[in-house]
Structure formats: C-alpha cells, structure tokens
KEGUPA-82052 format. One record per residue (C-alpha): x, y, z; residue in three letters. Coordinates in pm, 1 decimal, padded with zeros to 6 digits. Layout:
REM KEGUPA-82052
       east      north         up   resn
          X          Y          Z    ALA
...
***
This chain:
REM KEGUPA-82052
       east      north         up   resn
   -00012.7   -00020.1   -00008.8    MET
    00138.2    00374.9   -00074.0    ARG
    00051.2    00638.5    00143.3    ILE
    00103.4    00998.0    00091.6    ALA
    00144.3    01244.5    00370.0    ILE
    00077.8    01587.9    00261.7    CYS
    00154.8    01829.9    00589.3    GLU
    00353.4    02141.0    00613.6    ASP
    00458.7    02116.4    00965.6    ASN
    00785.1    01879.3    00944.4    PRO
    00733.4    01753.9    01305.2    LYS
    00368.6    01679.9    01250.2    GLU
    00472.8    01505.7    00939.5    GLN
    00740.9    01301.8    01118.9    GLU
    00497.4    01190.1    01412.7    ARG
    00249.0    01080.6    01159.7    LEU
    00497.8    00892.0    00944.2    ALA
    00634.7    00717.9    01249.8    ALA
    00286.9    00638.0    01400.7    ALA
    00230.0    00451.6    01036.5    ILE
    00547.1    00269.7    01045.9    ASN
    00453.3    00146.8    01426.1    ASP
    00118.1    00029.5    01300.9    TRP
    00300.7   -00147.5    00986.7    ALA
    00543.7   -00334.4    01240.2    MET
    00251.4   -00447.2    01440.4    ALA
    00063.0   -00583.5    01153.0    ARG
    00373.4   -00735.2    00952.4    ASN
    00303.7   -00516.0    00640.6    THR
    00551.5   -00297.3    00469.9    GLN
    00376.1    00023.3    00312.8    PRO
    00550.4    00286.3    00112.5    ASP
    00528.4    00621.4    00272.8    ILE
    00604.8    00920.5    00079.1    LEU
    00595.1    01295.3    00241.6    CYS
    00535.8    01597.9    00095.0    TYR
    00549.3    01967.6    00267.8    GLN
    00271.9    02120.6    00031.4    SER
   -00009.0    02028.6   -00201.5    ALA
    00196.4    02181.0   -00493.5    GLU
    00496.2    01932.5   -00393.9    ALA
    00228.4    01658.3   -00407.7    PHE
    00090.7    01724.8   -00740.8    LEU
    00436.0    01765.0   -00905.7    MET
    00443.1    01368.0   -00860.3    VAL
    00075.9    01266.6   -00897.6    TRP
   -00071.2    01096.3   -01074.2    PRO
    00275.8    00978.0   -01204.4    GLU
    00320.5    00808.5   -00901.3    ILE
   -00024.1    00649.9   -00764.3    SER
   -00110.5    00640.3   -00403.1    PHE
   -00389.6    00403.0   -00220.7    ASP
   -00412.9    00644.8    00087.0    LEU
   -00337.1    01019.7    00137.4    ALA
   -00326.7    01200.1    00450.6    PHE
   -00415.7    01555.6    00392.6    LEU
   -00336.3    01869.0    00636.5    ASP
   -00619.6    02085.4    00585.0    ILE
   -00445.2    02409.7    00663.4    GLN
   -00151.5    02440.1    00409.3    MET
   -00003.7    02735.2    00233.4    LYS
   -00152.5    02820.9   -00099.6    ASP
   -00367.6    02527.4   -00198.9    MET
   -00495.5    02366.3    00125.8    ASN
   -00595.6    02015.2    00172.0    GLY
   -00964.4    02062.8    00063.5    ILE
   -00864.3    02209.0   -00250.3    GLN
   -00607.1    01931.6   -00316.4    LEU
   -00878.9    01667.9   -00249.6    ALA
   -01108.0    01820.0   -00507.0    GLU
   -00823.3    01813.8   -00765.4    THR
   -00754.9    01453.9   -00678.4    ILE
   -01115.3    01348.6   -00702.6    ARG
   -01150.0    01498.4   -01055.2    GLN
   -00956.1    01221.3   -01192.9    SER
   -00919.4    00972.9   -00920.3    ASP
   -01224.1    00836.4   -00728.4    LYS
   -01078.7    00540.9   -00552.1    ASN
   -00776.1    00714.4   -00359.3    MET
   -00865.6    00694.3    00027.0    MET
   -00836.3    01056.7    00165.1    LEU
   -00821.4    01100.8    00534.1    VAL
   -00820.7    01459.7    00657.9    PHE
   -00585.5    01590.5    00944.8    VAL
   -00636.3    01937.6    01092.5    THR
   -00676.2    02125.5    01434.6    SER
   -01025.2    02250.3    01345.3    PHE
   -01317.9    02060.1    01347.3    SER
   -01544.7    02317.4    01139.2    GLN
   -01418.9    02131.0    00806.7    TYR
   -01554.3    01820.5    00893.3    VAL
   -01853.0    01844.4    00664.4    LEU
   -01633.4    01930.3    00381.6    LYS
   -01491.4    01565.8    00386.4    GLY
   -01838.3    01410.5    00248.1    TYR
   -01798.3    01648.4   -00062.6    ASP
   -01483.6    01444.8   -00170.2    VAL
   -01569.4    01120.2   -00000.6    ALA
   -01327.9    01119.3    00261.7    ALA
   -01239.2    00822.6    00439.2    LEU
   -01226.4    00958.3    00768.7    HIS
   -01131.5    01313.0    00958.6    TYR
   -00847.3    01332.3    01221.9    LEU
   -00837.3    01610.2    01487.9    ILE
   -00475.7    01703.0    01579.9    LYS
   -00297.3    01608.1    01823.2    PRO
   -00322.7    01261.8    01679.9    LEU
   -00317.8    00963.0    01900.8    SER
   -00286.9    00602.7    01822.6    ALA
   -00614.5    00533.7    01960.8    ALA
   -00773.8    00740.8    01700.3    LYS
   -00522.2    00686.2    01395.5    LEU
   -00458.7    00299.5    01415.7    LEU
   -00820.3    00212.0    01348.7    PRO
   -00823.7    00439.5    01056.2    VAL
   -00522.7    00267.5    00892.6    VAL
   -00646.8   -00070.2    00966.2    ASP
   -00963.0    00018.0    00763.4    LYS
   -00795.2    00159.3    00466.0    ALA
   -00562.8   -00173.0    00465.6    HIS
   -00861.9   -00379.1    00453.9    MET
   -01012.2   -00195.3    00172.0    ILE
   -00678.6   -00173.7   -00006.8    TRP
   -00648.4   -00543.4    00040.2    HIS
   -00966.2   -00613.0   -00107.7    SER
   -00911.7   -00424.7   -00406.1    ARG
   -00575.3   -00601.6   -00481.9    MET
   -00749.8   -00922.5   -00514.1    SER
   -01135.3   -00858.0   -00543.2    ASP
   -01273.9   -01220.2   -00675.1    PHE
   -01323.1   -01574.7   -00618.9    LEU
   -01318.1   -01801.5   -00908.3    LEU
   -01612.2   -02030.2   -00876.2    VAL
   -01834.8   -02250.8   -01090.2    SER
   -02196.9   -02182.9   -01186.2    ASP
   -02259.6   -02522.1   -01304.0    GLY
   -02168.2   -02453.8   -01679.9    THR
   -01835.3   -02264.0   -01632.2    GLY
   -01605.1   -02052.3   -01427.9    GLN
   -01724.0   -01731.6   -01305.8    ILE
   -01542.5   -01445.1   -01099.5    LYS
   -01729.5   -01365.1   -00796.2    LEU
   -01654.4   -01027.5   -00649.7    PRO
   -01582.9   -01023.0   -00279.9    PHE
   -01806.3   -00725.2   -00215.8    ASP
   -02098.7   -00937.3   -00350.8    SER
   -02050.0   -01220.3   -00075.5    ILE
   -02235.1   -01191.3    00238.0    HIS
   -02123.5   -01525.4    00419.7    TYR
   -01974.9   -01849.3    00357.9    ILE
   -02111.6   -02168.1    00511.1    ALA
   -01868.5   -02457.0    00544.8    MET
   -01957.8   -02829.9    00505.5    PHE
   -01662.3   -03007.6    00545.8    SER
   -01455.9   -02970.5    00254.4    HIS
   -01710.0   -02771.6    00049.6    THR
   -01762.9   -02382.7    00108.2    ALA
   -02132.4   -02254.3    00029.8    GLU
   -02079.6   -01920.0   -00068.0    ILE
   -02389.0   -01696.1   -00033.2    HIS
   -02406.3   -01368.5   -00245.7    THR
   -02660.4   -01080.1   -00315.3    ASP
   -02868.7   -01296.7   -00565.3    SER
   -02739.1   -01657.3   -00541.1    ALA
   -02540.7   -01916.6   -00379.4    LYS
   -02240.7   -02126.1   -00518.1    TYR
   -02047.1   -02434.9   -00404.4    ASP
   -01651.8   -02408.0   -00383.8    LEU
   -01455.9   -02731.4   -00317.5    ARG
   -01208.2   -02546.1   -00041.9    LYS
   -01166.7   -02603.1    00320.2    THR
   -01170.6   -02303.5    00569.6    ALA
   -00788.9   -02312.6    00578.0    ALA
   -00770.1   -02277.4    00225.0    ASP
   -01021.1   -01980.4    00235.4    LEU
   -00849.5   -01799.7    00477.1    SER
   -00523.5   -01765.3    00237.7    ASP
   -00767.2   -01645.5   -00036.7    MET
   -01002.0   -01385.5    00165.6    LEU
   -00931.8   -01040.4    00248.7    PRO
   -00894.0   -00933.9    00609.8    ALA
   -01257.8   -00797.5    00619.0    HIS
   -01393.7   -01184.9    00601.6    PHE
   -01364.5   -01325.7    00960.1    VAL
   -01469.5   -01670.7    01092.1    ARG
   -01737.9   -01611.3    01357.1    CYS
   -01818.7   -01998.0    01399.5    HIS
   -01667.0   -02324.4    01269.0    ARG
   -01946.9   -02335.0    01025.9    SER
   -01950.4   -01965.5    00895.0    TYR
   -01717.0   -01688.0    00738.9    ILE
   -01867.2   -01369.0    00717.1    ILE
   -01806.9   -01035.9    00524.2    ASN
   -01780.2   -00743.7    00771.5    LEU
   -01879.7   -00509.1    00526.1    PHE
   -02219.2   -00699.7    00490.9    LYS
   -02279.0   -00683.5    00902.9    THR
   -02509.5   -00447.6    01047.7    ASP
   -02515.4   -00579.6    01394.2    CYS
   -02282.6   -00772.2    01644.6    VAL
   -02387.3   -00906.2    01971.2    TYR
   -02205.2   -01132.8    02200.1    LYS
   -02329.6   -01484.9    02048.4    ASP
   -02506.3   -01376.8    01701.7    SER
   -02478.8   -01137.7    01459.2    LEU
   -02700.1   -00975.0    01186.6    ILE
   -02617.5   -00911.1    00805.4    LEU
   -02743.5   -00645.8    00585.9    SER
   -02985.1   -00880.9    00434.8    ASP
   -03137.5   -00986.2    00761.6    GLY
   -02944.8   -01301.9    00791.1    THR
   -02879.7   -01400.0    01149.2    LYS
   -02579.0   -01632.9    01222.4    LEU
   -02414.1   -01755.3    01538.4    PRO
   -02097.7   -01630.9    01687.7    ILE
   -01890.9   -01918.9    01907.8    SER
   -01767.9   -01844.5    02230.9    ARG
   -01419.0   -01865.0    02134.3    ASN
   -01479.0   -01618.0    01815.3    SER
   -01676.9   -01340.6    02002.8    SER
   -01383.7   -01106.8    02107.3    LYS
   -01234.1   -01155.6    01766.2    GLN
   -01540.9   -01075.2    01556.5    VAL
   -01624.5   -00773.2    01800.4    GLY
   -01296.0   -00638.7    01779.3    ASP
   -01281.6   -00661.1    01404.2    ALA
   -01621.1   -00518.1    01356.7    PHE
   -01504.7   -00192.1    01574.8    LEU
   -01173.8   -00156.7    01379.1    ARG
   -01362.0   -00135.6    01076.1    LEU
   -01636.3    00097.3    01154.0    HIS
   -01518.6    00325.9    01421.6    THR
   -01188.1    00538.7    01495.5    GLY
***
C-alpha cells in the first residue's frame, strides 16, 4: 500500500509517518510512505506516482487540503483520503470528496490506528477482489463485495451472495489464504463479510440482508474487535 502524507509542519509530518510505521510493524506489512510539505509538491509527482491512501493537512499554504482533495477527485475516485487538522469546522467538507475519515490534531494511536486498519482492509480487498467459482456451466469471477457469508460443510464452502449461492471445493484453511482481512470466521461453520454485517452481539450477528448467524464463544472477542476496527476510529 502506497501512502502519501501532505503536511507542511515537519514535526507533525514526522510524527504521523512514525505512527504509521509503528502500525505497519505491528501488522507485519510494509507500506511505501512518501511525505510532501505542500499540495503543490504532491501534485508535481501525482498521478505519475499513484497512491492508495493520502493524509491531507487541511491548513497548508497556498493550496489547502480541501482544494487538493477536490483536484484529486477530478480524476481519481478511488484514492482513500483522510483529512488531518486542528479545527473541526471543516468536517462536512469531507463528505463532498468522499473522505475515508477526518482526524483532529493532536493525533493519538487510538484515533489513527483504526483508520489505517480500515484503509488497509479496503486496499487488500481491491488488490484481489474476486473468487473463481463454478456456476455449473463454467467458471465465473465472484466479487468479494457481493459475498455476504460463507457456510462451511466439510470440504465444501457454500458461498452466499446478493442474489445466489455457489459451491466451492475449499476448506476453511484454504479460504483464509484467499479472502481479504474483512472476512472473519465467526463460527466453525461460518465466515462472514464484515462490510455486509449490520449488528454484532455476544453470541450472534445480523447481516445487511437480515440473515442471523451464530458467533461461537471462542470467536466472540475477535469478531467484535474486528467489527469495531472497521467501523470506528
């Protein structure tokens, strides 16, 4: 994952980069982090250098972070944007450019890490965004974002999507290497898509299509923590 930091305060820039590096070490991943002290410096290299995630300081000299985000969105709808500022009055501007999140300085690990976790999940999903399954007549690509949950039956996975279900000859161990991080095993018989999950309770969850699935005692904390990381911060 390639990350840009646009921050005109060198100390703030260094602190943010260090915090992201700490996150990366804890998650055993190696993002490419590039820092810029102005929007203009960023635009000198973009889009020749593409970015998956950008942290934009709103109050920069000349072109500010909001203006930079608007420029990015003219040709890139997928870059994840996180605004960083000392002032909360700009928060509504984030909706205009589909910002992933809005962080108020001073930043803390408690505020930052869930946001980077969420961005990493989205990035991972985009990097490998489908399963190859059979519909009985041939092989089709099944997008991850169409999958609600997977029911496990011995060595067969029953994949439930928006409109149909498919059988795949894979074990849970096989699928754990194929699925992105927002797919979590909630029970020995079920793997769920957190993006399709509306409610998580101690022993059950509700999917966006109304399906209710059990959560095993051993999986309860893992599922709850993963749901919170994805949807809060």
